[in-house]
N, C-alpha and C positions, 0 to 999 in steps of 0.2 A: 326112492320109492315114494309114490304119491299116496295121499290118503283120500278117503271118501267121506264126505259129510253131507248127506242128502236126506231130507225128511219130507214125507208127504203124509198129511193128516186130514181127516174129515171130521168135523164136529159142529156142534151148535154153540153160538156165542153165549157165554155165561152172563154177560152184561154188555151194555152199550160200549162201543169203542170210545177211547179217550184220545183227543187230538191236542197237539201242542206244536209250537214252532220254536226251533232252536234260535239262539242269538244270531246264527249265520243264515237264517231264513229257511232251513230245511224243515219240511213238514214231517212230523213223526206221529203215527197213530199206533196205539197198542190196544189189544183186546185179548180176552181169554176164551178159548174154546174148550168145551167138554167133549172128550173123546171116549166113547164107550169101550170098555174092556170086554173080553169074552165073559159070558155069564159063568158064575161058579156052578159046580155040580148041583147045588141045591136051588139053582135058578136065580140067586141073588145077582143083581146088576150093579156094576161099579163103573166109575168114569175117572179119567185123569183130566185135570184142569191144566191146560198148557197155555203159557203166555206167548203171544205173538206180537212181533214188532214189525211195522211196515214204514216205508219212507216215500217221500215225494208224491208223484201222481197216484201210485197204488194206495198210499196212505189216505190221500184225499178221497179217492173212490170208496175206500172202506168206511171212512167216516160218514160219507153221504148215503151209501146204500146198505150198510150192514147195521143191524140192531140186535138186541138181546133176543135169543131164540132162533135166529136165522141160521141156516145150514151153510157152511163154507168149506171149501177145500183149500188147503194151504200147502205150498211147496216152498222149501227153503233149506236153511242149514241150522243146525243146533249150535247154540253158543252158551257157554258157561262163563260168567264173569264175576269178579268180586268188586265190592265197593264198600265204603265206610258209611254207615248209617248216621243219622243225626245224633244218636246217642254215643257215637264213637266206636261202636262195635262193627267188626267186619261182617259183611253179609255176602251171600252167594246168590246169584240170580241165574236161573236156567231158562232160556227162552229160544224161540224159533225166530230167526231173522228171515222174513218172508221175501222170496223173489217174485212170487205170483200168488194171487188169491182169486179163486173162482167162486162166485156167488151161486149157490145151489138151490136156494129157496125160490119158489116161483115168483116171478115179477108180475103183479096184477093178474095172477092165475093163468097166464098164457105164454109162458116161456121162462127162460132163465137169464139172469144178468151175470155178466162176467167182467172182471176188471180188465182194462186194456193192458197190454204188455207193460211190465214194469220198466222204469228207466235205469235201474241198477240195484245192486244190493245196498250196502252202506255207501253213501256218497263219498267220493275221495275227499280226504281232509277232515271228515266228520270225526269229532271226538266226543266221547261220552262225558256228560256233566255229572260227575260223581255225587254232587250235592243235590242233583235233580235228575235221577235216573228216568228213562223213558216209560216208566210204568207206574 
């Protein structure tokens, strides 16, 4: 039996994307989007802040064209992983590994910018650096 792990979210960036390059040369960009929940019966609005991780060309485009407050659609898969923090404590990270990111905020007020097709999910042979997680 196969399983399904597919996530599609639309939200605004909570802060500017952070870019880094791994020792193997892979570009990794992470950012957080605020995804609105349905309003409560009393009208109170809430949002979930979801960590997004992108790789390679998609990551480079996100670093170039996205910034705090911009609206983006993210398609990918949910990943929950554990790692050991600098204090020696085990931590859990829940994040979306993005396959595609579409920029929804107007570009110069006359259209929309979209990231080109991604080159892959996590690159083959890519390993997480537990001492330097991608966020």
